[in-house]
C-alpha positions as CSV (number, residue, x, y, z in Angstrom):
1,M,13.0,11.1,28.9
2,K,12.2,8.1,27.0
3,M,9.2,6.3,26.8
4,S,8.5,2.9,28.3
5,I,8.2,-0.3,26.3
6,K,4.7,-0.3,27.9
7,E,3.6,3.7,27.2
8,W,5.3,3.2,23.4
9,E,2.4,0.0,22.8
10,Q,-0.1,2.2,24.4
11,K,0.6,5.1,22.0
12,L,0.1,3.4,19.3
13,K,-2.2,1.3,20.1
14,S,-4.8,4.7,21.0
15,S,-2.9,6.1,17.0
16,K,-4.3,5.9,13.4
17,D,-2.9,6.7,10.0
18,N,-0.3,9.2,9.7
19,E,-0.1,10.1,13.3
20,L,0.7,6.5,13.4
21,I,3.2,6.4,10.7
22,H,4.6,9.6,12.7
23,L,5.7,8.0,16.1
24,L,6.6,4.4,14.1
25,K,9.7,6.6,12.8
26,I,10.6,8.0,15.8
27,L,10.7,4.4,17.4
28,S,12.3,3.1,14.6
29,E,15.4,4.8,16.0
30,D,14.9,3.7,19.7
31,E,17.7,0.9,19.7
32,R,16.0,-1.1,22.5
33,Q,14.8,-4.9,21.9
34,G,11.4,-3.9,22.8
35,A,11.2,-0.8,21.0
36,Q,12.0,-2.6,17.9
37,K,9.9,-5.5,18.7
38,L,7.2,-2.8,18.8
39,F,8.2,-1.0,15.7
40,Q,7.8,-4.5,14.1
41,S,4.8,-5.8,15.2
42,F,3.0,-2.0,14.5
43,S,5.0,-2.3,10.8
44,K,3.2,-5.0,9.9
45,R,-0.1,-4.2,11.0
46,L,-0.1,-0.7,9.4
47,A,1.0,-2.8,5.9
48,R,-1.6,-5.2,6.4
49,E,-4.2,-2.3,6.9
50,E,-3.2,-0.6,4.1
51,A,-3.6,-3.3,1.7
52,E,-6.6,-4.2,2.7
53,R,-7.6,-0.6,2.2
54,T,-6.1,-1.0,-1.3
55,R,-8.2,-4.3,-1.7
56,L,-11.3,-2.4,-1.0
57,K,-10.6,0.5,-3.2
58,L,-10.5,-1.9,-6.3
59,M,-13.4,-4.1,-4.9
60,H,-15.2,-0.7,-5.6
61,T,-14.5,-0.6,-9.2
62,Y,-17.5,-1.6,-11.3
63,E,-19.9,0.2,-8.7
64,E,-17.6,3.4,-9.4
65,Q,-18.5,2.8,-13.2
66,C,-21.8,2.0,-12.5
67,Q,-21.7,5.6,-10.1
68,A,-20.4,7.3,-13.2
69,Q,-23.0,6.6,-15.2
70,G,-25.4,8.0,-13.1
71,K,-26.6,4.7,-11.1
72,T,-27.6,5.5,-7.6
73,L,-29.4,2.1,-6.2
74,I,-26.8,-0.4,-7.3
75,A,-27.7,-4.4,-5.8
76,G,-25.3,-7.0,-5.7
77,V,-26.7,-10.2,-6.4
78,D,-25.2,-13.7,-5.7
79,E,-26.4,-17.3,-4.5
80,V,-24.9,-20.2,-3.1
81,G,-25.9,-23.9,-2.8
82,R,-26.0,-24.8,-6.0
83,G,-23.6,-28.2,-5.4
84,P,-25.3,-29.8,-2.3
85,L,-27.6,-32.9,-2.4
86,A,-29.7,-31.2,0.1
87,G,-31.8,-28.1,1.1
88,P,-32.6,-25.3,-0.9
89,V,-30.1,-22.6,-3.1
90,V,-30.4,-19.6,-1.7
91,A,-30.0,-16.2,-2.9
92,A,-29.2,-12.7,-1.8
93,A,-29.8,-8.8,-2.8
94,V,-27.9,-5.9,-1.4
95,I,-27.7,-2.3,-1.9
96,L,-25.4,-0.7,-0.1
97,P,-24.4,2.7,0.1
98,I,-22.3,4.4,-2.3
99,G,-18.7,4.5,-1.2
100,Y,-19.5,1.8,1.4
101,M,-16.3,0.6,3.1
102,L,-16.6,-2.5,5.1
103,P,-13.1,-4.3,5.9
104,G,-13.0,-8.1,5.9
105,V,-15.9,-8.1,3.2
106,N,-15.1,-10.4,0.6
107,D,-15.9,-13.8,-1.1
108,S,-18.0,-15.6,1.6
109,K,-16.1,-19.4,0.7
110,K,-12.9,-17.1,1.8
111,L,-14.1,-16.3,5.3
112,S,-14.4,-18.5,8.4
113,E,-18.5,-18.7,10.1
114,K,-17.3,-16.3,12.6
115,K,-16.2,-13.9,10.5
116,R,-19.0,-14.2,8.1
117,D,-21.6,-14.3,11.3
118,A,-19.8,-10.7,12.4
119,L,-20.3,-9.4,8.7
120,Y,-23.5,-10.2,8.2
121,E,-24.5,-8.6,11.2
122,I,-23.3,-5.7,10.2
123,I,-24.5,-5.3,6.6
124,M,-27.7,-6.0,8.0
125,K,-27.4,-2.4,9.9
126,D,-26.1,-0.4,7.3
127,A,-27.6,-1.8,3.8
128,I,-30.2,0.5,2.4
129,S,-31.9,-2.7,1.3
130,Y,-31.7,-6.2,1.1
131,S,-33.5,-9.8,0.4
132,V,-32.9,-13.0,0.4
133,H,-35.0,-16.0,-1.8
134,L,-34.8,-19.7,-1.0
135,V,-35.6,-22.4,-3.9
136,Q,-36.5,-25.6,-2.3
137,P,-35.4,-29.0,-3.5
138,D,-38.8,-30.0,-5.6
139,Q,-38.2,-26.8,-7.3
140,I,-34.9,-27.5,-8.1
141,D,-35.7,-31.1,-9.1
142,A,-38.6,-29.5,-11.6
143,I,-36.8,-26.6,-13.1
144,N,-33.1,-27.7,-12.4
145,I,-30.6,-26.1,-10.7
146,Y,-29.3,-23.4,-13.3
147,Q,-33.3,-22.1,-13.3
148,A,-33.7,-22.3,-9.5
149,S,-30.3,-20.3,-9.0
150,K,-31.7,-17.5,-11.9
151,L,-35.1,-18.0,-9.7
152,A,-33.8,-17.4,-6.8
153,M,-32.0,-14.6,-7.8
154,T,-34.9,-12.9,-9.3
155,E,-37.2,-12.8,-6.7
156,A,-34.7,-12.2,-4.1
157,I,-34.3,-8.7,-6.7
158,S,-37.7,-8.3,-6.5
159,S,-38.1,-8.1,-3.0
160,L,-35.8,-5.9,-2.3
161,H,-38.3,-2.7,-0.7
162,V,-36.6,-0.2,-3.1
163,R,-35.8,-0.6,-6.5
164,P,-32.2,-0.9,-7.8
165,D,-31.3,1.0,-11.1
166,Q,-28.3,-1.4,-11.5
167,L,-27.7,-4.8,-10.9
168,L,-24.0,-6.7,-10.7
169,I,-24.6,-10.2,-10.5
170,D,-22.4,-13.2,-10.1
171,A,-21.9,-15.0,-13.3
172,M,-25.7,-14.3,-14.4
173,E,-28.4,-12.5,-15.8
174,V,-31.7,-12.6,-14.6
175,P,-34.7,-12.0,-16.5
176,L,-35.7,-8.1,-15.2
177,A,-35.7,-5.3,-17.0
178,I,-33.1,-3.4,-15.1
179,D,-29.6,-2.6,-16.1
180,Q,-26.9,-5.2,-15.2
181,L,-23.4,-6.6,-15.3
182,K,-22.8,-10.1,-15.1
183,I,-18.9,-10.6,-13.6
184,I,-17.2,-13.7,-13.5
185,K,-15.8,-14.2,-9.9
186,G,-17.5,-10.9,-9.0
187,D,-17.8,-12.1,-5.2
188,E,-14.4,-11.3,-5.5
189,K,-14.3,-8.2,-7.5
190,S,-17.4,-6.4,-6.2
191,I,-17.9,-5.7,-2.5
192,S,-21.7,-5.9,-3.3
193,I,-21.7,-8.9,-4.7
194,A,-19.5,-10.1,-1.3
195,A,-21.4,-8.6,0.9
196,A,-24.8,-10.6,-0.9
197,S,-22.7,-13.7,-1.3
198,I,-22.0,-13.8,2.8
199,V,-26.1,-12.8,3.6
200,A,-26.7,-15.3,1.3
201,K,-24.3,-17.8,2.8
202,V,-25.0,-17.2,6.7
203,T,-29.0,-17.6,5.4
204,R,-28.7,-21.0,4.1
205,D,-26.2,-22.1,6.9
206,R,-28.3,-21.2,9.5
207,Y,-31.3,-22.9,7.7
208,M,-29.5,-26.0,7.3
209,H,-28.3,-26.0,11.2
210,N,-32.4,-26.0,11.5
211,L,-32.9,-28.7,9.0
212,H,-30.0,-30.6,11.0
213,E,-32.7,-30.5,14.4
214,K,-35.4,-32.8,12.4
215,Y,-32.7,-34.8,10.4
216,P,-29.4,-35.4,12.8
217,Q,-28.3,-38.6,11.2
218,Y,-27.3,-37.0,7.6
219,G,-25.0,-34.4,9.3
220,L,-26.2,-31.4,8.1
221,N,-25.2,-28.9,10.4
222,S,-21.8,-30.2,9.0
223,N,-21.9,-30.7,5.9
224,M,-24.5,-28.3,5.2
225,G,-26.1,-30.9,2.4
226,Y,-23.3,-31.4,0.3
227,G,-22.4,-35.1,-0.4
228,T,-19.8,-35.4,1.9
229,K,-18.3,-38.8,3.1
230,E,-20.5,-38.9,5.8
231,H,-23.7,-37.8,4.5
232,L,-23.4,-40.2,1.3
233,H,-23.1,-43.2,4.1
234,A,-26.6,-41.8,6.1
235,L,-28.2,-41.7,2.9
236,Q,-27.2,-45.4,2.2
237,Q,-28.5,-46.3,6.0
238,F,-31.5,-44.2,6.0
239,G,-32.6,-43.2,2.2
240,P,-33.3,-39.5,1.1
241,T,-35.9,-37.4,2.7
242,D,-37.8,-34.7,1.1
243,I,-35.0,-32.6,1.7
244,H,-32.6,-34.5,-0.2
245,R,-32.9,-33.0,-4.3
246,R,-34.2,-36.1,-5.9
247,S,-32.4,-35.0,-9.7
248,F,-28.6,-34.8,-8.3
249,S,-26.3,-38.4,-8.3
250,P,-26.6,-40.3,-5.9
251,V,-29.7,-39.4,-4.3
252,G,-31.9,-40.5,-7.3
253,E,-30.5,-43.6,-7.5
254,L,-30.9,-44.6,-4.2
255,I,-34.8,-43.7,-4.2
256,K,-35.2,-46.1,-7.2
257,I,-33.4,-48.9,-4.9
258,T,-35.0,-48.0,-1.5
259,G,-38.5,-47.0,-3.5
260,S,-38.3,-43.7,-1.1
261,D,-40.9,-41.3,-2.8
């Protein structure tokens, strides 16, 4: 006796990997319209899952190279917030377990806020160690944004509760006596750096939401300090505050015009 379409759906939902492949092969021969729709739907899901496994495997390439050299505590390092007119630059360092797999992990810029928040909570729970460091606007103005980003990364690494034996860093090097590998677009290529990018991004976004409570006129809860039309209009109307980077244009020019200090 054939299973009903509803029974097929429940069976497919509770099956994984090889069993699912076997069931789909049987279902493909069922000529009922509902059966064929189920076959198409679950076949697409299976293909997406396989593509994700392949992507995640590729994101372990650099980690596996380091492991082959005997490294076991590999820290991914990334920063966010170089471009905004307001708020800190934030760096994170994250050490993941060897061979760690977390579907969905990617460059934080490619993820929705909801997805980032969900992944952040899992990374916080699963990481061997993690740390974040914020460099505020006054220090950014004093040493420039490039040096501030490097400082944030250095401090985040130094604050890890276990010392890493390898650093994977998104497009930078830091002045620490730890083996390090600079990877261009590392947040797309390394699961460790991607995890760090998520931690840094969520930390900074939450910080900017808190600043919004103090400075609601600048729309920081939506623009995160970037120079959007709304933010620039508010700067013209209300002038810069102590959370703005005076070395960034047009903040510095507005300070001169308004006399804010």
